[in-house]
C-alpha positions as CSV (number, residue, x, y, z in Angstrom):
1,M,-13.7,-23.2,5.3
2,A,-12.3,-26.3,3.8
3,G,-9.0,-27.9,4.4
4,G,-6.0,-25.8,5.4
5,R,-7.7,-22.5,4.6
6,A,-9.0,-21.9,8.1
7,V,-5.7,-21.0,9.6
8,P,-4.6,-18.3,7.1
9,A,-8.1,-16.8,7.2
10,G,-7.9,-16.7,11.0
11,V,-4.6,-15.0,10.8
12,V,-6.0,-12.3,8.4
13,L,-9.1,-11.8,10.6
14,C,-6.9,-11.5,13.7
15,A,-4.6,-9.0,12.0
16,V,-7.5,-6.9,10.7
17,G,-9.2,-7.0,14.1
18,A,-6.0,-5.9,15.8
19,A,-5.7,-2.9,13.5
20,L,-9.0,-1.3,14.8
21,P,-8.3,-0.8,18.5
22,P,-5.3,1.6,18.0
23,V,-7.5,3.8,15.8
24,V,-10.3,3.9,18.4
25,V,-7.8,4.7,21.2
26,A,-6.1,7.4,19.1
27,A,-9.5,9.0,18.4
28,S,-10.4,8.9,22.0
29,V,-7.1,10.4,23.2
30,R,-7.5,13.1,20.5
31,A,-11.0,13.9,21.6
32,R,-10.0,14.0,25.3
33,R,-7.2,16.4,24.4
34,D,-9.0,18.7,21.9
35,V,-12.6,18.8,23.2
36,A,-13.8,21.1,26.0
37,P,-14.7,19.2,29.1
38,Q,-18.4,20.2,29.0
39,H,-18.6,18.7,25.5
40,L,-16.6,15.5,26.1
41,T,-19.5,13.2,26.7
42,S,-21.0,14.3,23.4
43,A,-17.7,13.8,21.6
44,F,-17.4,10.2,22.9
45,A,-21.0,9.5,21.9
46,W,-20.2,10.7,18.4
47,L,-17.1,8.6,18.2
48,A,-19.0,5.5,19.3
49,S,-21.8,6.2,16.8
50,V,-19.4,6.8,13.9
51,S,-17.5,3.7,14.8
52,A,-20.7,1.6,14.8
53,A,-21.9,3.1,11.6
54,G,-18.6,2.4,9.9
55,S,-18.6,-1.2,11.2
56,A,-22.2,-1.7,9.9
57,A,-21.3,-0.2,6.5
58,G,-18.2,-2.3,6.3
59,A,-20.1,-5.5,7.1
60,A,-22.8,-4.7,4.5
61,L,-20.1,-4.1,1.9
62,A,-18.2,-7.2,2.8
63,G,-21.3,-9.3,2.6
64,R,-22.0,-7.9,-0.9
65,G,-18.4,-8.5,-1.9
66,V,-18.5,-12.1,-0.7
67,D,-21.8,-12.7,-2.5
68,A,-20.3,-11.3,-5.7
69,L,-16.7,-12.3,-5.6
70,G,-16.4,-15.2,-3.1
71,A,-14.7,-15.5,0.3
72,G,-11.2,-15.5,-1.1
73,A,-11.7,-12.0,-2.6
74,A,-13.2,-10.8,0.7
75,A,-10.1,-12.1,2.5
76,A,-7.9,-10.2,0.1
77,L,-9.9,-7.1,0.6
78,A,-9.5,-7.5,4.4
79,A,-5.7,-7.8,3.9
80,A,-5.7,-4.7,1.8
81,A,-7.7,-2.8,4.4
82,L,-5.1,-3.8,7.0
83,V,-2.6,-1.8,5.0
84,A,-4.9,1.0,3.8
85,V,-6.6,1.9,7.1
86,P,-3.4,2.9,9.0
87,A,-2.2,4.9,6.0
88,V,-5.5,6.8,5.7
89,V,-5.5,7.5,9.4
90,A,-1.8,8.6,9.3
91,V,-2.2,11.2,6.5
92,P,-4.3,13.8,8.4
93,V,-2.0,13.3,11.5
94,L,1.1,13.9,9.5
95,L,-0.4,16.9,7.7
96,A,-1.5,18.4,11.0
97,R,2.0,17.9,12.4
98,G,3.5,19.4,9.3
99,R,1.3,22.5,9.6
100,A,2.4,22.9,13.2
101,G,6.0,23.1,12.2
102,R,7.3,20.3,14.3
103,W,6.5,16.8,15.4
104,G,4.2,16.6,18.3
105,A,3.0,20.2,18.2
106,A,-0.4,19.6,16.6
107,R,-3.3,20.3,19.0
């Protein structure tokens, strides 16, 4: 990256990278809470596989996006993902809690 663009790009990459661990931790906690002990290893294996597949698909799409639209557009897409991913993750949680009738009762 040329000139003063490296620092803003680094900030965006750091922010996007920081958004992923809470999602992975939440999925792991949910699996630990909701999956029977005899199936827990399988559940964690599925979570790891799905996470790796999502990362691979995201990298492939990002590469195509950079090729087609340039690095600036890819950075804008990363910033949009930073906002969209937590919202997408929150919707099922909020719906489940709403069906349970009170906050924190979803299991």
